C-alpha positions as CSV (number, residue, x, y, z in Angstrom):
1,M,12.2,-12.4,-5.6
2,R,11.1,-9.8,-8.2
3,E,12.0,-6.1,-7.7
4,Y,9.8,-3.2,-8.7
5,D,10.9,0.3,-9.5
6,L,8.8,2.4,-7.1
7,S,10.9,5.6,-7.4
8,N,8.0,7.4,-9.1
9,A,5.3,6.0,-6.9
10,R,2.5,8.4,-5.9
11,W,1.5,7.4,-2.4
12,R,-1.9,8.0,-0.9
13,K,-3.3,7.2,2.5
14,S,-5.6,4.2,2.4
15,T,-9.2,4.9,3.2
16,Y,-8.8,2.2,5.9
17,S,-6.3,4.3,7.8
18,N,-7.7,6.6,10.6
19,G,-6.8,10.3,10.8
20,E,-5.6,10.1,14.4
21,G,-2.0,8.9,13.8
22,G,-3.0,5.3,14.3
23,N,-3.0,2.6,11.6
24,C,-1.6,4.7,8.8
25,V,-1.2,2.7,5.6
26,E,-0.3,4.2,2.3
27,V,-0.8,2.5,-1.1
28,A,0.5,3.4,-4.6
29,D,-1.7,3.2,-7.6
30,G,-0.8,2.7,-11.2
31,F,1.2,-0.6,-11.0
32,P,-0.7,-3.3,-13.0
33,G,-1.2,-6.5,-11.1
34,I,0.3,-5.3,-7.8
35,V,-0.4,-2.9,-4.9
36,P,2.6,-1.4,-3.1
37,V,1.9,-0.8,0.6
38,R,3.9,1.1,3.2
39,D,3.6,2.6,6.7
40,S,3.0,6.3,6.3
41,K,4.9,6.9,9.5
42,V,8.1,5.3,8.0
43,T,8.0,6.5,4.4
44,G,11.6,5.5,3.9
45,G,11.0,2.1,5.3
46,D,10.2,-1.2,3.7
47,V,7.4,-1.6,1.1
48,I,5.2,-4.7,0.8
49,V,4.1,-5.6,-2.7
50,I,0.8,-7.4,-2.7
51,G,-0.9,-9.0,-5.7
52,A,-3.9,-7.0,-6.8
53,A,-6.3,-9.9,-6.4
54,A,-5.1,-10.6,-2.8
55,W,-5.4,-6.8,-2.0
56,Q,-9.0,-6.8,-3.4
57,A,-9.9,-9.8,-1.3
58,F,-8.4,-8.1,1.8
59,V,-10.3,-4.8,1.2
60,R,-13.6,-6.7,0.6
61,R,-13.3,-8.4,3.9
62,G,-13.0,-5.0,5.6
63,V,-10.2,-6.1,7.8
């Protein structure tokens, strides 16, 4: 499995997260070909790295 250096990642709340403490997903921009994703309530927790094409397909579906 490939590892990525995310130590300088700038996280932002996804527009698909609600503002009421519910489904809070953060993504980091600026990583060509991938989209790092984490739970904003557990910022020191695990990060999922999703391929950019898969992320775009996910967002287009509005899931």
